[in-house]
N, C-alpha and C positions, 0 to 999 in steps of 0.2 A: 252239182249244181243241186242246192236244197229247194225243197217245196215252200213256197210262201204262204202262210194261210190267207183267205183272201180278209178283205176288210169291210165292216159292214157299211153300207150305206148311209156315208153322215155328211149332213149339210150343216156347215159352221153357220152360214147366215141366216140358219132358221134355229139354231142352238140358243134358248132364252139367256141362261146365263153370261154369255159370249156377248150378246147382243145388248142385255142391261148393261154390262160392262162399259162396252164401245159407247152407248148413249149416256151413259154417267160420265164418261171422260171426256166426250165431246161437248157436252152441254156445260160441264164444271170449268172446260177450258175456255169458253167461249164469254162466259162470265169473269175470268180471272183475267182475260185478257184487258177487261175494262177497270178492274180494280186494280190491278198491277200497274196499269200506266199512268192511272189519276191516283192512287196512293201509295204507290211500291210496295204492297203486300202479296206475298207468294201464297198460294194455296191450303196449304198446312198453317201460312199464319191467320189466314181468312179463318180456316176452322176453328183454330184456337180463339180467337176474337171474337166470332159469332156464338160460341158457348158462354163466354164472359159477358156477353152483351143481354141475355137472356138466362142467369140460371137457374135450375129446375128447383122445384118449390119454395122459391124468392130466398133462396141461399145468397150470400153477399160473395162467396167465392165458390170455386171448383177447382175440383183436383185433378190432376194431372191422369190420375186413372180413369177419374170418370170420363172425361174428353175422350182418351184413349178408347172405352167401352163404346162411347156413345156414337164415334167418328167411325169406327174400325179402323184407325190409325195406329202403326206401331208407336209405344212409348217413348222409342228413342226420338221418331218425327216430331210428337208431340214436345218433347223437353227441348231440342233443338228450336222449334219455332218459339216457344216460350222464351226462351234466352235471348233470340233476337228479339222478341217484341220487349221484354225486358231492358233490352241496350237501349232501343229505342224509345224507351220511356212511357209506353204504350200499356204495360201491366206491371203488378208487382208480383212477385212470390214470398211465401211463407210455408213456414212447416206446421202442419195442422196440428194443434193443440193436444189432441188425443192419440195420434199415431204418429210421431216424428219421422216415418218413413215416406209419409205422404207430404208431397208438395201440394200447396192449395195457390189459386191463381185468382187476381182481381183486376179488372180494369181500371189504370189511371184516369184523372181529369182528361188526362190528353188523349188517353185512349177510347172514352166516353166520346170527347168531340169527333175525333175520325170514324166512329162507329154512326154516329149522328149523321154522319156526310155519305156512308158507306152504306148503310142498311138500305135507305130509299133506292138506290143502284139495283141493290140486288132483289128488293120487291118490285120495280121496274121490270128487271129480267123476268122474274115470276110471270107476271101480267104479259110479258112478250110469249112466253112459252104458253101460256093458257089460250092465248090467243093464235097462236101456232096452230095447236092440236085440235081448236074448237070444241067440237062435240064429243071427241074422242077424250078431251081429257078427264072427265068425270070416270070415265071407265076405266082410264089409265091411275089415277089416285086411289081408286078401289081397288085394282090389281095389286098396286105396289103395296097399299096397306095390308092386305091378305096375305100376300107373298112377307113382307117383312115380320108381320104377327105369328105367321108360321114357321120362319126359319129360326124365329128368336126362341120359340117353344121349344126345340129340339134342343 
């Protein structure tokens, strides 16, 4: 029998990356149940749509690459979601004029109408989270902002 090295005393339930991932998954799924039932939209589709609803810097379109970077979602997932949304008539795809390797996405009128109904649902869910956390919410926001800034700088 071999000697097994002792393992450090590790408490997963207090490991911040794990807790952040679980909290993100659970809150995302809680909201997703609402928009999935009402609008038939999946989480990856929601993430694409919401980035197209408010493009950064007033742009009219957003590239698949930009969405992938902002959402930390694999390019293949973004592309599959975009294909489903295009098939449903919610977005249009076009090649970037300056870089033909880039695919740019934009909402159609049908997509804008869907987001006009879906975004208030998301905003109400945000208010619900704020109410649940009460006084702790401001600290959470500050902590998340600091963590995201720090991790992004590396």
